[in-house]
C-alpha positions in Angstrom: -11.1 37.5 69.1 -7.9 39.5 68.8 -8.8 42.9 67.4 -5.2 43.7 66.5 -5.4 41.5 63.4 -6.6 43.3 60.3 -9.7 42.1 58.5 -8.8 39.3 56.0 -10.7 38.9 52.8 -12.4 35.6 51.9 -9.8 34.9 49.1 -7.0 34.4 51.6 -9.2 32.0 53.6 -9.9 30.0 50.4 -6.2 29.5 50.0 -5.9 28.0 53.5 -9.1 25.9 53.5 -9.7 24.6 49.9 -10.0 20.9 49.2 -8.3 20.8 45.8 -5.4 18.4 45.2 -4.2 20.2 42.1 -1.4 22.8 42.5 -2.3 24.9 39.5 -3.9 27.9 41.3 -3.1 30.6 38.6 -6.4 30.1 36.8 -8.4 29.9 40.1 -11.6 31.9 40.0 -12.7 33.0 43.4 -15.4 35.5 42.4 -18.2 33.3 43.9 -16.7 33.7 47.4 -17.3 37.5 47.4 -21.1 36.8 47.3 -21.1 35.2 50.8 -22.5 37.5 53.5 -20.7 37.8 56.8 -16.9 37.4 57.3 -15.6 34.0 58.5 -13.7 33.8 61.8 -10.6 36.0 61.2 -8.5 34.5 64.0 -8.8 31.0 62.6 -8.0 32.0 59.1 -5.1 34.3 60.2 -3.7 31.5 62.3 -3.7 29.2 59.3 -2.0 31.7 57.1 0.6 32.4 59.8 1.5 28.7 60.0 1.8 28.4 56.2 4.1 31.5 56.1 6.2 30.1 58.9 6.9 26.9 57.1 7.4 28.8 53.8 9.9 31.1 55.5 11.9 28.1 56.8 11.9 26.5 53.3 12.8 29.6 51.3 15.4 30.9 53.8 13.5 34.2 54.5 14.3 35.3 58.0 11.3 37.7 58.5 8.7 36.1 56.3 6.0 36.1 59.0 6.6 39.7 60.0 6.5 40.9 56.4 3.3 39.0 55.8 1.7 40.6 58.8 2.8 44.1 57.8 1.4 43.5 54.3 -1.9 42.3 55.7 -2.1 45.4 58.0 -1.5 47.8 55.1 -3.8 46.0 52.6 -6.5 48.1 51.0 -9.5 47.3 49.0 -7.7 48.3 45.7 -4.7 46.0 46.4 -6.7 43.1 47.8 -6.6 41.1 44.5 -2.9 41.8 44.0 -2.1 40.5 47.5 -4.2 37.4 47.0 -2.4 36.6 43.7 0.9 36.8 45.5 -0.2 34.3 48.1 -1.4 32.0 45.2 1.9 32.2 43.4 3.8 31.5 46.6 1.7 28.5 47.4 2.0 27.2 43.8 5.8 26.9 44.1 5.7 25.7 47.7 3.1 22.9 47.4 5.5 20.7 45.4 8.0 20.5 48.3 5.8 20.6 51.3 2.6 18.9 50.1 2.0 16.9 53.3 2.6 19.8 55.6 0.3 22.1 53.7 -2.4 19.4 53.5 -2.3 19.0 57.3 -2.6 22.7 57.9 -5.5 23.0 55.5 -7.3 20.1 57.1 -6.9 21.6 60.6 -8.1 25.0 59.3 -11.1 23.3 57.7 -12.0 21.5 61.0 -11.8 24.8 62.9 -13.8 26.7 60.3 -16.4 23.9 60.1 -17.3 24.5 63.8 -18.2 28.1 63.2 -21.5 29.5 61.9 -22.3 29.5 58.3 -19.5 27.0 57.6 -21.8 24.9 55.4 -22.3 27.7 52.9 -18.5 28.3 52.9 -17.6 24.7 52.2 -20.3 24.3 49.5 -18.9 27.4 47.8 -15.4 25.9 48.0 -16.6 22.6 46.5 -18.4 24.4 43.7 -15.2 26.3 42.9 -13.2 23.1 42.9 -15.6 21.4 40.5 -15.6 24.3 38.2 -11.8 24.5 38.3 -11.4 20.7 37.6 -13.8 21.1 34.7 -11.9 24.0 33.3 -8.6 22.1 33.6 -10.2 19.2 31.8 -11.3 21.5 29.0 -7.8 23.0 28.7 -6.2 19.6 28.6 -8.6 18.6 25.8 -7.7 21.7 23.8 -4.0 21.0 24.4 -4.4 17.4 23.1 -6.3 18.7 20.1 -3.6 21.2 19.3 -1.0 18.5 19.7 -2.8 16.3 17.2 -3.1 19.1 14.7 0.6 20.0 15.2 1.6 16.4 14.8 -0.4 16.1 11.6 1.2 19.2 10.2 4.7 17.9 11.0 3.9 14.5 9.4 2.5 16.2 6.3 5.5 18.5 6.0 7.8 15.4 6.2 5.7 13.6 3.5 5.9 16.6 1.2 9.7 16.9 1.6 10.2 13.2 0.9 7.9 13.4 -2.1 9.7 16.3 -3.6 12.9 14.3 -3.6 11.4 12.0 -6.2 9.3 14.4 -8.3 10.9 16.5 -11.0 8.7 19.3 -12.3 10.0 20.0 -15.8 6.7 21.7 -16.7 7.3 24.3 -14.0 3.6 24.1 -13.0 2.4 25.0 -9.5 1.4 22.0 -7.4 -0.1 21.8 -4.0 1.4 19.8 -1.1 -1.3 17.2 -1.4 -0.6 16.8 -5.1 3.1 16.2 -4.3 2.2 13.6 -1.7 0.0 11.8 -4.3 2.7 11.8 -6.9 5.3 10.7 -4.3 3.3 7.4 -3.8 4.3 6.3 -7.3 2.5 5.7 -10.5 1.6 2.2 -9.5 -0.1 3.1 -6.3 -3.8 2.1 -6.3 -6.2 4.3 -4.4 -8.9 2.3 -2.6 -12.3 3.0 -4.2 -15.0 4.6 -2.1 -17.5 1.9 -3.0 -15.7 -1.4 -2.4 -17.6 -4.5 -1.4 -14.9 -6.3 0.5 -17.3 -9.1 1.5 -18.0 -10.0 -2.1 -14.3 -9.9 -3.0 -13.4 -12.2 -0.1 -16.1 -14.7 -1.1 -14.9 -14.6 -4.7 -11.3 -15.4 -3.6 -12.6 -18.2 -1.4 -14.6 -19.8 -4.2 -11.4 -19.8 -6.4 -9.5 -21.3 -3.5 -12.2 -24.0 -3.1 -12.1 -24.8 -6.8 -8.3 -25.3 -6.7 -8.6 -27.6 -3.7 -11.2 -29.7 -5.5 -9.1 -29.9 -8.6 -6.1 -31.0 -6.5 -8.3 -33.7 -4.9 -9.5 -35.1 -8.3 -6.3 -34.8 -10.3 -3.6 -35.0 -7.7 -0.3 -33.0 -7.7 0.5 -32.2 -11.3 3.5 -30.0 -10.4 5.7 -33.1 -9.9 5.0 -34.1 -13.5 5.6 -30.6 -14.8 3.4 -27.9 -16.1 3.2 -27.1 -19.8 4.9 -23.7 -20.3 2.1 -22.4 -22.5 -0.8 -23.8 -20.6 -3.7 -21.3 -20.4 -5.7 -20.7 -17.3 -8.5 -23.1 -16.9 -12.0 -22.3 -15.5 -13.0 -25.9 -15.0 -15.5 -26.5 -12.1 -14.9 -29.9 -10.6 -17.5 -32.0 -8.8 -17.6 -32.0 -5.0 -14.7 -33.8 -3.2 -14.7 -36.0 -0.2 -16.8 -35.4 2.9 -13.9 -34.1 5.0 -12.8 -31.5 2.4 -16.3 -30.3 1.8 -16.9 -30.0 5.6 -13.8 -27.9 5.9 -14.8 -25.6 3.1 -18.3 -25.2 4.5 -17.0 -24.3 8.0 -14.5 -21.9 6.5 -17.1 -20.2 4.4 -19.4 -19.9 7.4 -16.7 -18.2 9.5 -15.8 -15.8 6.7 -19.5 -14.8 6.3 -19.6 -13.8 10.0 -16.6 -11.5 9.8 -17.1 -7.8 10.1 -15.7 -6.6 6.7 -16.8 -3.0 6.7 -14.6 -0.8 4.7 -13.6 2.0 7.1 -10.1 2.7 5.9 -9.0 4.7 2.9 -5.4 5.1 1.8 -6.1 8.6 0.7 -7.3 11.6 2.7 -10.0 13.9 1.4 -7.4 16.5 0.5 -5.3 13.9 -1.4 -8.4 12.7 -3.2 -9.1 16.3 -4.4 -5.4 16.5 -5.4 -5.6 13.3 -7.4 -8.8 14.6 -9.1 -7.1 17.8 -10.0 -4.0 16.0 -11.4 -6.3 13.9 -13.7 -7.9 17.1 -15.0 -4.5 18.5 -16.2 -4.9 17.8 -19.9 -1.7 19.6 -20.9 0.6 17.7 -18.5 2.2 14.3 -18.9 3.3 12.2 -15.9 6.0 9.6 -16.6 8.7 7.6 -14.9 12.3 8.4 -15.3 14.7 6.0 -17.1 16.7 5.3 -14.0 16.1 6.0 -10.3 12.3 5.5 -10.3 11.6 9.2 -10.1 8.3 10.9 -11.4 8.8 13.4 -14.2 6.2 16.1 -14.9 6.5 17.4 -18.4 4.4 19.5 -20.8 2.4 17.6 -23.4 3.8 19.7 -26.2 7.4 18.9 -25.2 6.6 15.2 -24.8 5.0 15.0 -28.3 7.9 17.0 -29.7 10.5 14.6 -28.3 8.5 11.6 -29.6 8.2 13.0 -33.1 12.0 13.7 -33.1 12.7 10.1 -32.5 10.1 8.8 -34.9 11.4 11.1 -37.7 14.7 9.1 -38.0 16.0 6.4 -40.2 15.0 3.7 -37.7 11.2 4.1 -38.2 9.0 4.1 -41.3 5.7 5.7 -41.4 2.7 3.6 -42.5 -0.3 5.5 -43.7 -2.9 2.8 -43.0 -1.7 -0.2 -41.0 -3.7 -3.3 -41.9 -3.9 -5.2 -38.6 -6.2 -7.9 -39.9 -3.7 -8.8 -42.6 -0.9 -9.0 -40.1 -3.0 -11.2 -37.8 -3.9 -13.5 -40.7 -0.3 -13.9 -41.7 0.7 -14.8 -38.1 -2.1 -17.3 -37.8 -1.1 -18.9 -41.1 2.5 -19.4 -39.9 1.2 -20.9 -36.6 -1.0 -23.4 -38.4 1.9 -24.5 -40.6 4.1 -25.1 -37.5 1.3 -27.3 -36.0 0.8 -29.2 -39.2 4.6 -29.9 -39.4 4.6 -31.2 -35.8 6.8 -28.4 -34.5 4.3 -27.4 -31.8 1.6 -29.3 -30.0 -2.1 -28.5 -29.5 -1.7 -26.6 -26.2 0.9 -24.3 -27.8 -1.3 -23.8 -30.8 -4.2 -22.7 -28.6 -1.8 -20.3 -26.8 -0.5 -18.7 -29.9 -3.9 -18.3 -31.5 -5.3 -16.6 -28.4 -8.9 -15.8 -27.7 -11.2 -14.9 -30.5 -12.5 -12.0 -28.4 -9.1 -10.3 -28.5 -9.1 -7.8 -31.4 -6.0 -6.6 -33.2 -4.3 -3.6 -31.5 -1.4 -1.4 -32.3 1.6 -1.1 -30.0 2.0 1.9 -27.8 5.1 4.1 -27.7 6.0 6.0 -24.5 9.2 7.8 -23.4 11.3 7.6 -20.3 13.3 10.8 -19.7 17.0 10.3 -19.0 17.4 12.6 -16.0 20.8 11.1 -15.2 22.1 12.8 -18.4 21.5 16.2 -17.0 24.1 18.1 -15.0 23.8 18.4 -11.2 23.3 22.2 -11.5 20.3 21.7 -13.8 18.8 19.0 -11.5 19.1 21.3 -8.5 17.5 24.2 -10.5 14.6 21.9 -11.5 14.0 20.8 -7.9 14.0 24.4 -6.6 12.0 25.5 -9.6 14.5 28.3 -10.4 15.2 27.0 -13.9 12.7 26.7 -16.8 13.1 23.7 -19.2 12.0 24.4 -22.8 12.4 20.8 -23.9 12.7 17.3 -22.6 16.1 15.7 -22.0 17.0 12.7 -24.2 14.4 9.9 -23.7 14.4 6.2 -24.0 11.6 4.9 -26.3 9.6 1.9 -25.1 7.0 0.2 -27.3 4.4 -1.7 -25.4 3.1 -4.7 -27.3 0.4 -5.7 -24.8 -2.6 -7.2 -26.6 -1.0 -6.7 -30.0 -1.0 -9.2 -32.8 2.6 -10.2 -32.0 2.4 -10.4 -28.2 2.0 -14.2 -27.9 4.5 -14.9 -30.6 7.0 -12.8 -28.6 6.4 -14.8 -25.4 6.9 -18.0 -27.4 10.3 -16.9 -28.7 11.4 -15.5 -25.3 10.9 -18.9 -23.8 13.6 -20.4 -26.0 16.0 -17.5 -26.3 16.3 -16.3 -22.7 18.2 -19.4 -21.5 20.5 -19.1 -24.4 21.2 -15.4 -23.7 22.0 -16.2 -20.0 24.7 -18.7 -21.1 26.6 -16.1 -23.2 29.9 -14.9 -21.8 29.0 -11.3 -22.4 25.7 -11.6 -20.4 25.4 -9.3 -17.3 22.1 -9.4 -15.5 22.4 -6.2 -13.5 24.9 -4.0 -11.6 25.2 -6.5 -8.8 26.1 -9.3 -11.2 28.8 -7.1 -12.8 30.3 -6.4 -9.4 30.4 -10.1 -8.5 32.2 -10.8 -11.8 34.9 -8.2 -11.5 35.6 -9.0 -7.9 37.1 -12.3 -9.0 39.3 -10.7 -11.6 43.0 -10.2 -11.0 44.1 -7.7 -13.8 47.7 -6.6 -14.4 49.0 -3.4 -13.0 49.0 -1.7 -16.4 45.4 -2.9 -17.2 42.7 -0.2 -17.6 39.0 -0.6 -17.1 37.1 1.2 -19.9 33.4 1.7 -20.2 31.4 2.7 -23.3 28.0 4.3 -23.7 26.2 3.7 -27.0 23.7 6.2 -28.2 20.4 4.4 -29.1 22.2 1.0 -29.2 19.2 -1.2 -29.9 17.7 1.1 -32.6 21.0 1.3 -34.4 21.4 -2.4 -34.7 21.0 -3.9 -38.2 18.0 -6.2 -38.4 19.6 -8.8 -40.7 22.7 -9.0 -38.5 20.5 -9.6 -35.4 18.7 -12.4 -37.1 22.0 -14.0 -38.1 23.5 -13.7 -34.6 20.4 -15.1 -32.9 20.3 -18.1 -35.3 24.0 -18.9 -34.8 23.6 -18.7 -31.0 20.5 -20.9 -31.0 22.0 -23.6 -33.3 25.2 -23.8 -31.2 23.4 -24.0 -27.8 21.7 -26.9 -26.2 18.2 -26.7 -27.6 15.4 -26.6 -25.1 12.4 -28.7 -26.3 8.9 -28.7 -25.1 8.9 -32.4 -24.6 11.6 -32.1 -22.0 9.4 -29.7 -20.0 6.2 -31.8 -20.3 7.6 -35.2 -19.3 
């Protein structure tokens, strides 16, 4: 044994003889190696380190790498032992990427020489324990990194959802909303949250039973669509008798397969935070959420401002206040006129049943709601509302809409629409939408001195005279090709 070599600590030997394939040595914990009694063969370890440094010197272009390493090892002290070991670790970390095969060979040779010496089993077991602990630590760190990545990705997604939702939500009430509340409003007023208690299996079987009923009706009565459906035919709940063997066998097999499906409800379209946001929005009693007149945006307004705008429109010449509306009297008058039409042969029995409706339906008043016209506001005001730097003391002009759902005149209105809509579409002034308008003006070839002029009428429908409307509709109906029920039925 050459006594000229200085004593080498066990950390340097671990660098030359460890069995790990990972090159991340910065977090390596070698404290367990200091507990071994008796130094390993110094000559063998020093030879391995010398060979490593020789290859490193060739790769890095250092002319006297080996001599410098020997001098450092001679001058090493107990206080600087850890610092020197860290330097070797950092050097190996960068070098292993380029000379992996050479370093692996050197370490294998060093291990074979060390394995022949005394107490080599304890040394190797300590190295293996260190490697297992290091790999476990790396695995834990990777799990933490993946968890942080998931959290960061969710934060980025939520931030994008909030930004997108704020583009369609106009907070005229200037109330403070959370990010989850903005996300809920951004989904739209027609979005349906999935209930927590939803029996999907029962719903699927109910849909299947309705499907089977329609198939049996088609088998017994054939294809009625070719003969034409009555326009005012009401939904039938007729339960036909069983059909042929083939059809019933198909329905039984399909029902059996559906019953074996795993239909557990494990998906909710709202997170827990969004559910809390929805609940808090429902508890806001002084706030009104409505849709804008154009653009499909969501408008948040104060209830006092909303009622003030509604009363302003109702206190005009277009509306008359009724102290006590007698809905039963109105319903009886409508039913009397319907019976007269049936007695005179103007409507058939199916239309009579449609116009009368169900006896369970009680008389109900119409509902007035308002659609704020945000497009009437200036761009400066809209930007101030989005940034919440401007306070709005009243609603912009709103479009009044009266909902007649389940009212005493709802079915009569559907009956009249069936005959008037085809006549309206045949008028020369009829424009379905903006796309239809573009298609019509594309074919025009106006003169050079021609000007295109547009007009905007304030409250156009409410300002129309009722008697003039009746006269215009009657004239258009009499001059058009009348659409009769018999033409649709035959």
